[in-house]
C-alpha positions as CSV (number, residue, x, y, z in Angstrom):
1,X,18.3,74.7,-24.9
2,X,22.1,75.3,-24.6
3,X,24.8,72.8,-24.5
4,X,25.8,73.7,-21.0
5,X,22.5,72.3,-19.8
6,X,23.8,68.7,-20.1
7,X,26.9,66.9,-18.8
8,X,29.3,65.6,-21.5
9,X,28.6,62.2,-23.0
10,X,31.9,61.0,-21.8
11,X,31.2,61.5,-18.1
12,X,27.4,61.3,-17.8
13,X,25.4,58.2,-17.1
14,X,22.0,57.6,-18.5
15,X,20.3,58.5,-15.3
16,X,22.2,61.8,-15.0
17,X,21.3,62.7,-18.6
18,X,17.7,62.0,-17.9
19,X,17.7,64.2,-14.8
20,X,19.4,67.0,-16.7
21,X,16.7,66.9,-19.4
22,X,14.0,67.2,-16.7
23,X,15.7,70.1,-14.9
24,X,16.2,72.0,-18.1
25,X,12.6,71.4,-19.1
26,X,11.5,72.7,-15.7
27,X,13.6,75.8,-16.0
28,X,12.3,76.6,-19.5
29,X,8.7,76.0,-18.4
30,X,9.2,78.2,-15.3
31,X,10.4,81.1,-17.5
32,X,7.7,80.8,-20.2
33,X,4.5,79.7,-18.5
34,X,2.0,82.2,-17.0
35,X,2.3,80.4,-13.7
36,X,6.1,80.8,-13.8
37,X,8.4,83.8,-13.4
38,X,5.9,86.4,-14.5
39,X,3.3,85.2,-12.1
40,X,5.8,85.2,-9.3
41,X,6.9,88.8,-10.1
42,X,3.3,89.9,-10.2
43,X,2.5,88.2,-6.8
44,X,5.7,89.6,-5.2
45,X,4.8,93.1,-6.4
46,X,1.3,92.7,-4.9
47,X,2.7,91.6,-1.6
48,X,5.2,94.4,-1.3
49,X,2.6,97.1,-2.0
50,X,1.0,97.0,1.5
51,X,2.5,98.5,4.7
52,X,0.0,97.5,7.3
53,X,1.2,94.2,8.8
54,X,-2.3,92.6,8.9
55,X,-2.9,93.5,5.2
56,X,0.6,92.2,4.2
57,X,0.0,88.8,5.8
58,X,-3.4,88.5,4.1
59,X,-2.0,89.6,0.7
60,X,0.7,86.9,1.0
61,X,-1.9,84.2,1.4
62,X,-4.0,85.6,-1.4
63,X,-1.0,85.8,-3.8
64,X,0.1,82.2,-3.0
65,X,-3.5,80.9,-3.6
66,X,-3.5,82.6,-7.0
67,X,0.0,81.6,-7.9
68,X,-0.6,77.8,-7.5
69,X,-4.4,77.6,-8.1
70,X,-5.2,76.5,-4.5
71,X,-8.7,76.6,-3.0
72,X,-7.7,77.5,0.6
73,X,-4.7,79.1,2.2
74,X,-3.5,80.4,5.5
75,X,-0.5,81.9,7.2
76,X,0.5,81.0,10.8
77,X,2.7,83.3,12.8
78,X,4.8,81.7,15.5
79,X,5.5,83.1,19.0
80,X,9.1,83.2,20.5
81,X,8.5,79.8,22.0
82,X,7.7,78.2,18.6
83,X,3.9,77.9,19.2
84,X,1.2,79.1,16.8
85,X,0.4,82.7,17.8
86,X,-1.8,84.0,15.0
87,X,-3.6,82.3,12.2
88,X,-5.1,84.1,9.2
89,X,-7.2,81.9,6.9
90,X,-8.2,82.9,3.3
91,X,-10.8,81.2,1.1
92,X,-13.2,80.0,3.7
93,X,-16.5,82.0,4.2
94,X,-16.6,84.1,7.3
95,X,-19.5,82.2,8.8
96,X,-17.6,78.9,8.4
97,X,-14.6,80.4,10.2
98,X,-16.9,81.6,13.0
99,X,-18.5,78.1,13.3
100,X,-15.1,76.4,13.5
101,X,-14.3,78.7,16.5
102,X,-10.8,79.0,17.9
103,X,-7.9,78.8,15.4
104,X,-5.9,75.6,15.2
105,X,-3.5,74.8,18.1
106,X,-0.6,73.9,15.7
107,X,-0.8,70.2,16.1
108,X,-0.8,67.3,13.6
109,X,0.4,68.2,10.1
110,X,0.8,71.9,11.0
111,X,3.2,70.8,13.7
112,X,5.2,68.8,11.2
113,X,5.6,71.9,9.0
114,X,6.7,74.0,12.0
115,X,9.4,71.4,12.9
116,X,10.9,71.5,9.4
117,X,13.1,74.1,7.8
118,X,12.1,73.0,4.2
119,X,8.8,72.8,2.4
120,X,6.3,70.0,3.1
121,X,4.3,68.7,0.2
122,X,1.5,66.0,0.6
123,X,-0.8,64.4,-1.9
124,X,-3.3,63.6,0.9
125,X,-2.8,65.2,4.3
126,X,-5.4,63.1,5.9
127,X,-3.2,60.0,5.3
128,X,-0.2,61.4,7.1
129,X,0.7,59.5,10.2
130,X,0.4,62.6,12.4
131,X,-2.8,63.8,11.0
132,X,-5.4,64.6,13.8
133,X,-8.5,65.2,11.7
134,X,-10.6,68.3,11.2
135,X,-12.9,70.1,13.7
136,X,-16.7,70.2,13.1
137,X,-17.8,72.5,10.2
138,X,-14.2,72.4,8.7
139,X,-14.2,72.0,4.9
140,X,-12.6,68.9,3.4
141,X,-8.9,69.3,2.5
142,X,-6.6,66.8,0.7
143,X,-3.6,68.1,-1.2
144,X,-1.3,70.2,0.9
145,X,1.8,72.4,0.6
146,X,3.5,74.0,3.6
147,X,6.4,76.5,3.3
148,X,8.3,78.1,6.1
149,X,8.9,81.9,6.2
150,X,12.1,83.1,7.7
151,X,13.2,86.7,8.5
152,X,16.8,87.4,9.4
153,X,17.5,83.7,10.0
154,X,14.6,83.5,12.5
155,X,11.5,81.4,11.9
156,X,8.6,83.9,11.5
157,X,5.8,81.5,10.5
158,X,4.5,79.2,7.8
159,X,2.4,79.5,4.6
160,X,-0.2,76.7,4.2
161,X,-2.0,75.9,0.9
162,X,-4.6,73.1,0.2
163,X,-6.8,71.7,-2.5
164,X,-4.9,72.5,-5.7
165,X,-7.5,72.9,-8.5
166,X,-5.7,70.5,-10.9
167,X,-4.3,67.5,-9.1
168,X,-1.6,67.5,-6.5
169,X,0.9,70.2,-5.8
170,X,4.1,69.9,-7.9
171,X,7.7,70.6,-7.5
172,X,7.2,73.8,-9.6
173,X,4.5,74.9,-7.1
174,X,6.9,74.3,-4.3
175,X,9.6,76.4,-6.0
176,X,7.1,79.2,-6.7
177,X,5.7,79.4,-3.2
178,X,9.2,79.2,-1.7
179,X,10.3,82.2,-3.8
180,X,7.2,84.0,-2.8
181,X,8.0,83.3,0.8
182,X,11.4,84.9,0.4
183,X,9.8,88.1,-1.1
184,X,7.2,88.0,1.7
185,X,9.9,88.1,4.3
186,X,11.0,91.5,3.0
187,X,7.5,92.8,2.9
188,X,6.9,91.6,6.5
189,X,10.1,93.3,7.6
190,X,9.0,96.6,6.0
191,X,5.5,96.3,7.6
192,X,7.0,95.6,11.0
193,X,9.2,98.8,10.7
194,X,6.2,100.8,9.6
195,X,4.1,99.4,12.4
196,X,6.8,100.3,14.9
197,X,6.9,103.8,13.5
198,X,3.2,104.1,13.8
199,X,3.1,102.9,17.3
200,X,5.9,105.3,18.3
201,X,3.9,108.1,16.8
202,X,0.8,107.1,18.7
203,X,2.7,106.8,21.9
204,X,4.3,110.3,21.4
205,X,0.9,111.8,20.7
206,X,-0.6,110.1,23.8
207,X,2.2,111.3,26.0
208,X,1.9,114.8,24.7
209,X,-1.8,114.8,25.5
210,X,-1.1,113.5,29.0
211,X,1.6,116.1,29.6
212,X,-0.7,118.9,28.4
213,X,-3.6,117.7,30.5
214,X,-1.5,117.3,33.7
215,X,0.1,120.7,33.4
216,X,-3.2,122.4,33.4
217,X,-3.5,124.4,36.6
218,X,-7.0,123.0,37.4
219,X,-6.0,119.3,36.8
220,X,-5.1,117.3,39.9
221,X,-6.5,113.9,38.9
222,X,-3.1,112.7,37.7
223,X,-3.8,109.0,37.4
224,X,-7.3,109.5,36.0
225,X,-5.7,111.4,33.0
226,X,-3.2,108.6,32.6
227,X,-5.9,105.9,32.5
228,X,-8.0,107.8,30.0
229,X,-5.1,108.3,27.6
230,X,-4.1,104.7,27.9
231,X,-7.6,103.6,26.9
232,X,-7.5,105.9,23.8
233,X,-4.0,104.6,22.8
234,X,-4.8,100.9,23.0
235,X,-8.6,100.8,22.1
236,X,-9.1,99.1,25.5
237,X,-12.4,98.5,27.1
238,X,-11.0,99.1,30.6
239,X,-7.8,100.7,31.9
240,X,-6.7,101.1,35.5
241,X,-3.9,102.3,37.6
242,X,-3.0,100.2,40.6
243,X,-0.8,101.7,43.3
244,X,1.4,99.4,45.4
245,X,1.8,101.8,48.3
246,X,-1.4,100.6,50.1
247,X,-1.0,99.1,53.5
248,X,-0.9,95.3,54.1
249,X,-0.9,92.8,51.3
250,X,-3.3,94.6,49.0
251,X,-2.8,97.2,46.2
252,X,-5.2,100.0,45.7
253,X,-7.0,100.9,42.4
254,X,-6.3,104.6,42.3
255,X,-8.0,105.3,38.9
256,X,-10.1,103.4,36.4
257,X,-11.5,104.4,33.0
258,X,-13.9,102.7,30.6
259,X,-16.4,99.8,30.8
260,X,-17.1,98.8,34.4
261,X,-14.6,101.3,35.8
262,X,-16.9,102.1,38.8
263,X,-16.8,98.4,39.7
264,X,-13.1,98.5,40.5
265,X,-12.4,102.1,41.3
266,X,-11.2,102.4,44.9
267,X,-11.1,98.6,45.4
268,X,-8.1,96.6,46.7
269,X,-6.3,93.7,45.0
270,X,-5.0,90.7,46.9
271,X,-1.5,89.7,45.9
272,X,-2.3,86.4,44.2
273,X,-0.1,85.5,41.2
274,X,-1.4,87.2,38.1
275,X,-0.1,89.4,35.3
276,X,-1.1,92.5,37.2
277,X,0.6,91.5,40.5
278,X,3.7,90.6,38.5
279,X,3.7,94.1,37.0
280,X,3.5,95.5,40.5
281,X,6.7,93.5,41.2
282,X,8.4,95.0,38.1
283,X,7.6,92.4,35.4
284,X,5.5,93.4,32.3
285,X,3.2,90.8,31.0
286,X,0.4,89.9,28.5
287,X,-2.5,87.5,28.6
288,X,-3.8,87.1,25.0
289,X,-7.0,85.0,25.4
290,X,-8.7,85.0,28.8
291,X,-8.4,87.5,31.7
292,X,-11.1,86.0,33.9
293,X,-8.4,84.7,36.2
294,X,-7.2,88.2,37.0
295,X,-8.4,88.8,40.6
296,X,-9.3,92.4,39.8
297,X,-11.5,91.4,36.8
298,X,-13.1,88.2,38.2
299,X,-16.9,88.5,37.8
300,X,-16.7,91.8,35.9
301,X,-17.7,90.2,32.5
302,X,-14.4,91.1,30.8
303,X,-12.9,87.8,29.5
304,X,-10.5,89.1,26.8
305,X,-6.9,90.1,26.7
306,X,-4.9,92.0,29.4
307,X,-1.6,93.9,29.4
308,X,0.0,95.1,32.6
309,X,3.3,97.0,32.9
310,X,5.1,98.6,35.8
311,X,4.5,102.3,36.4
312,X,7.7,104.2,37.5
313,X,7.7,107.8,38.6
314,X,10.9,109.7,39.4
315,X,12.8,106.5,39.4
316,X,10.6,104.7,42.0
317,X,8.1,102.0,41.2
318,X,4.7,103.3,42.4
319,X,2.4,100.7,40.9
320,X,1.2,99.2,37.6
321,X,-0.8,100.3,34.5
322,X,-3.3,97.7,33.3
323,X,-5.4,97.6,30.0
324,X,-8.1,95.1,29.1
325,X,-10.1,94.3,26.0
326,X,-13.3,92.3,26.0
327,X,-13.5,88.9,24.3
328,X,-15.4,90.4,21.4
329,X,-12.3,92.4,20.3
330,X,-9.0,91.3,18.9
331,X,-6.5,90.2,21.6
332,X,-3.4,92.3,22.4
333,X,-0.2,91.4,20.6
334,X,3.4,91.6,21.8
335,X,3.6,94.8,19.7
336,X,0.8,96.3,21.9
337,X,2.7,95.2,25.0
338,X,5.8,97.1,23.8
339,X,3.6,100.2,23.0
340,X,2.0,100.2,26.4
341,X,5.4,99.8,28.1
342,X,6.8,102.7,26.2
343,X,3.8,104.8,27.0
344,X,4.0,104.0,30.7
345,X,7.7,104.9,30.8
346,X,7.2,108.2,29.1
347,X,4.0,109.0,31.0
348,X,5.8,108.3,34.3
349,X,8.0,111.4,33.5
350,X,4.9,113.5,32.8
351,X,3.4,112.3,36.1
352,X,6.6,113.4,37.9
353,X,6.3,116.9,36.4
354,X,2.6,117.1,37.3
355,X,3.4,116.0,40.9
356,X,6.1,118.6,41.1
357,X,3.6,121.2,40.0
358,X,1.1,120.1,42.6
359,X,3.8,120.2,45.2
360,X,4.7,123.7,44.2
361,X,1.1,124.7,44.4
362,X,0.8,123.2,47.9
363,X,3.9,125.1,49.0
364,X,2.2,128.3,47.7
365,X,-0.9,127.4,49.6
366,X,1.1,126.7,52.7
367,X,2.9,130.1,52.4
368,X,-0.5,131.8,52.0
369,X,-1.9,130.0,55.0
370,X,1.1,131.1,57.1
371,X,0.7,134.7,56.0
372,X,-3.0,134.5,56.8
373,X,-2.3,133.0,60.2
374,X,0.2,135.8,61.0
375,X,-2.3,138.4,60.0
376,X,-5.0,136.8,62.2
377,X,-2.6,136.6,65.2
378,X,-1.0,140.0,64.8
379,X,-4.0,142.1,63.8
380,X,-7.4,140.4,64.2
381,X,-6.9,138.8,67.6
382,X,-5.2,141.9,69.0
383,X,-8.1,144.1,67.9
384,X,-10.7,141.7,69.3
385,X,-8.7,141.5,72.5
386,X,-8.6,145.3,72.8
387,X,-12.3,145.6,72.0
388,X,-13.1,143.0,74.8
389,X,-11.0,144.9,77.3
390,X,-12.8,148.1,76.4
391,X,-16.2,146.5,76.8
392,X,-15.2,145.1,80.2
393,X,-14.2,148.6,81.3
394,X,-17.4,150.0,80.0
395,X,-19.4,147.4,82.0
396,X,-17.7,148.5,85.2
397,X,-18.6,152.1,84.5
398,X,-22.2,151.4,83.4
399,X,-23.5,148.7,85.8
400,X,-27.0,148.7,84.2
401,X,-25.5,147.3,81.0
402,X,-23.0,145.0,82.6
403,X,-24.9,141.7,81.9
404,X,-25.3,142.6,78.2
405,X,-21.8,143.7,77.8
406,X,-20.4,140.5,79.5
407,X,-22.3,138.5,76.9
408,X,-20.6,140.4,74.1
409,X,-17.2,140.0,75.9
410,X,-17.9,136.2,76.1
411,X,-18.7,136.1,72.4
412,X,-15.5,137.9,71.6
413,X,-13.5,135.4,73.8
414,X,-15.2,132.5,71.9
415,X,-14.3,134.1,68.6
416,X,-10.6,134.5,69.7
417,X,-10.6,130.8,70.7
418,X,-12.0,129.9,67.2
419,X,-9.4,132.1,65.5
420,X,-6.6,130.5,67.5
421,X,-7.8,127.1,66.4
422,X,-7.8,128.2,62.8
423,X,-4.3,129.5,63.2
424,X,-3.2,126.2,64.6
425,X,-4.8,124.4,61.7
426,X,-3.2,126.8,59.2
427,X,0.3,126.5,60.6
428,X,0.4,122.9,61.8
429,X,2.8,120.7,59.9
430,X,1.1,118.3,57.5
431,X,1.9,114.6,58.1
432,X,1.9,112.8,54.8
433,X,-0.6,110.2,56.0
434,X,-2.9,112.5,58.2
435,X,-6.5,111.5,57.7
436,X,-7.9,115.0,57.5
437,X,-5.5,115.9,54.7
438,X,-6.3,112.8,52.7
439,X,-10.0,113.6,53.0
440,X,-9.3,117.2,51.9
441,X,-7.2,116.0,49.0
442,X,-10.1,113.7,47.8
443,X,-12.6,116.5,48.0
444,X,-10.3,118.9,46.2
445,X,-9.6,116.4,43.4
446,X,-13.3,115.7,42.7
447,X,-14.3,119.3,43.5
448,X,-12.5,120.5,40.4
449,X,-15.4,119.0,38.3
450,X,-18.1,120.8,40.2
451,X,-19.4,124.4,39.6
452,X,-18.2,125.4,43.1
453,X,-15.8,123.8,45.5
454,X,-17.6,121.6,48.1
455,X,-18.0,122.9,51.6
456,X,-16.2,120.6,54.0
457,X,-16.8,120.2,57.7
458,X,-14.6,118.0,59.8
459,X,-15.8,117.4,63.4
460,X,-14.1,115.5,66.2
461,X,-10.7,113.8,66.5
462,X,-10.4,112.9,62.8
463,X,-6.7,112.0,62.7
464,X,-7.0,110.1,66.0
465,X,-10.1,108.0,65.3
466,X,-9.9,107.4,61.5
467,X,-6.7,105.3,60.9
468,X,-5.6,102.1,59.2
469,X,-8.0,100.5,56.9
470,X,-10.8,102.8,58.0
471,X,-9.2,105.9,56.4
472,X,-8.8,104.1,53.1
473,X,-12.6,103.3,53.2
474,X,-13.6,106.8,54.2
475,X,-11.5,108.4,51.4
476,X,-13.0,105.9,48.9
477,X,-16.5,106.6,50.1
478,X,-16.0,110.4,49.7
479,X,-14.5,109.8,46.2
480,X,-17.4,107.6,45.1
481,X,-20.1,109.8,46.5
482,X,-18.7,113.0,44.9
483,X,-18.2,111.1,41.6
484,X,-21.9,110.2,41.7
485,X,-22.8,113.8,42.3
486,X,-20.6,114.9,39.3
487,X,-22.1,112.3,37.0
488,X,-25.7,112.4,38.0
489,X,-26.8,115.2,40.3
490,X,-26.4,118.4,38.2
491,X,-25.8,120.2,41.5
492,X,-24.6,123.7,42.2
493,X,-23.5,123.3,45.8
494,X,-22.2,120.3,47.6
495,X,-21.5,119.8,51.3
496,X,-19.2,117.1,52.8
497,X,-19.3,116.4,56.5
498,X,-17.1,113.9,58.4
499,X,-17.9,113.4,62.1
500,X,-15.6,111.3,64.3
501,X,-16.6,110.3,67.8
502,X,-15.2,107.7,70.3
503,X,-17.8,105.2,69.0
504,X,-18.4,105.8,65.3
505,X,-17.6,107.6,62.1
506,X,-20.3,109.3,59.9
507,X,-19.7,110.6,56.4
508,X,-22.4,112.8,54.8
509,X,-22.4,114.2,51.3
510,X,-25.3,116.5,50.4
511,X,-26.2,118.3,47.2
512,X,-28.9,120.5,45.8
513,X,-29.2,118.6,42.5
514,X,-32.0,116.7,40.8
515,X,-32.4,114.3,43.7
516,X,-32.9,110.6,43.8
517,X,-35.1,109.1,41.0
518,X,-38.3,107.2,42.1
519,X,-36.8,104.0,40.6
520,X,-33.1,104.4,40.7
521,X,-31.1,102.3,38.3
522,X,-28.8,99.7,39.7
523,X,-25.4,101.3,40.4
524,X,-22.2,99.4,41.1
525,X,-20.9,102.5,42.8
526,X,-23.7,102.6,45.3
527,X,-23.3,98.9,45.9
528,X,-19.6,99.5,46.7
529,X,-20.5,102.1,49.3
530,X,-23.0,99.7,50.9
531,X,-20.4,96.9,50.9
532,X,-17.8,99.1,52.5
533,X,-20.2,100.0,55.3
534,X,-21.3,96.4,55.8
535,X,-17.6,95.4,56.1
536,X,-17.4,97.6,59.2
537,X,-20.8,96.6,60.5
538,X,-22.3,99.9,59.4
539,X,-24.9,101.2,57.0
540,X,-25.2,103.3,53.9
541,X,-28.3,105.3,52.9
542,X,-29.1,107.5,49.9
543,X,-32.2,109.6,50.3
544,X,-33.8,112.7,48.7
545,X,-33.9,116.0,50.7
546,X,-37.2,117.8,51.2
547,X,-35.6,121.0,49.9
548,X,-34.4,119.3,46.8
549,X,-31.2,117.3,46.1
550,X,-30.0,114.2,47.8
551,X,-28.0,113.1,50.8
552,X,-25.6,110.1,51.0
553,X,-24.9,109.0,54.6
554,X,-22.2,106.4,55.4
555,X,-21.9,105.3,59.0
556,X,-19.5,102.8,60.6
557,X,-19.0,101.9,64.2
558,X,-15.4,101.9,65.5
559,X,-13.8,98.7,66.6
560,X,-10.1,98.0,67.4
561,X,-10.2,95.0,65.1
562,X,-11.4,96.9,62.0
563,X,-9.4,100.1,62.6
564,X,-5.9,98.5,62.6
């Protein structure tokens, strides 16, 4: 003990001298006892060894328990609003934690700790005026020590310790845990930086995969690729791309991937207030506990956490990217929200590149069609016309063969009419919303996954009769039917026929695959097709063909009310 440890006898009172003796004794004990400085240095070293944030938080609690001989410990992480966001308990068996259920809501004594900027030490926490008791299955706890953790002047969370093995928590214990909390703040900061670097690396790899997939010459399912990569990036059970360019007040699910994807693929979303509709309006969001209020997910059995962020392509907001985890998995965190937002922003640029590629390919196809149309007009039609004139002249000179020759001339005239119709189709300007081209786009997109491109037959005034909501349903029906063929039929050839009359629309998709099983399993996709038909007062049938394979037939009568 040095002289400087005490005030001079001339100025010190008896009480001051006594307090100085106690402080000096505490300092000496802190430096020499195993639970003092050496134990603190060892605990601090253990805490700073980890880089994963979850491991760091758990090691902080474990070190604090060892440091002050506590039975139980926990760390609570606060959200920006000051509410308990995460709670990591240590010391309780896993089955007990599971029986207790949800983590504490941050009320009672925990709320007292959260309100203070200094440690809270209680000999009996159950006797505190704001104590609210324990839930069922919770172990008994008496002595209590709560210490705040601050990072960069901001309140990060609190360290909680209970049931000291030898009596109540002391002032020395408070000093030790406060010092550990200071070391822990550095470890948490490092873990956060590491976590951010890891997330950035994962986003970069995912965007690279998206870009590579979208730039493949055979890949046209742009949003399907995006949804698949988002699922891999976030370990989500379901991902989906919702486009806001649909007519009316509903957004259209353009792509879905994962669990129950077929239940929402091609469906529409009413614009009720939800994290997804807010993302469509440009506001990213996160639900951490329960997604059952999401209109898109209601009744789908996914009651976990959901993230939704805006999807911007070429500077224009086109929709939203949503990812959902089931309740059996850990909920998304604000860090996950930032990762998904970064991914969507970078993937939007990849989508723009892919759309530019597809546009360039369409221009090449258009140029090739125009060349083919010119060749048909300048060469094929002229030759057929000349041949017809020659046959007519021959019929005049050989009357006995006139009838037969006239039949051939009529056949040539019919061929010329068909070729002129083909020329018109090849050279006609393509309206962006023309029904026939939306149908062809859907067939082309799904046809990439078949051994051979489907044969398409469009009969009747397709663009005139299939408009409004009906075209959305027809395109969705073709997508779903072809998707079923890809997944289940193992077919070599597929035919798609759309017939439009003044009274009804019929869509038929036939294949030469394995046919319809005797006891087909329940399919949400088939149910969707039936529901779409019923909404128009129509029918849907899936039947085996006698020659092998199956045929899906979707029929809907036309009415002015439904076709608006």
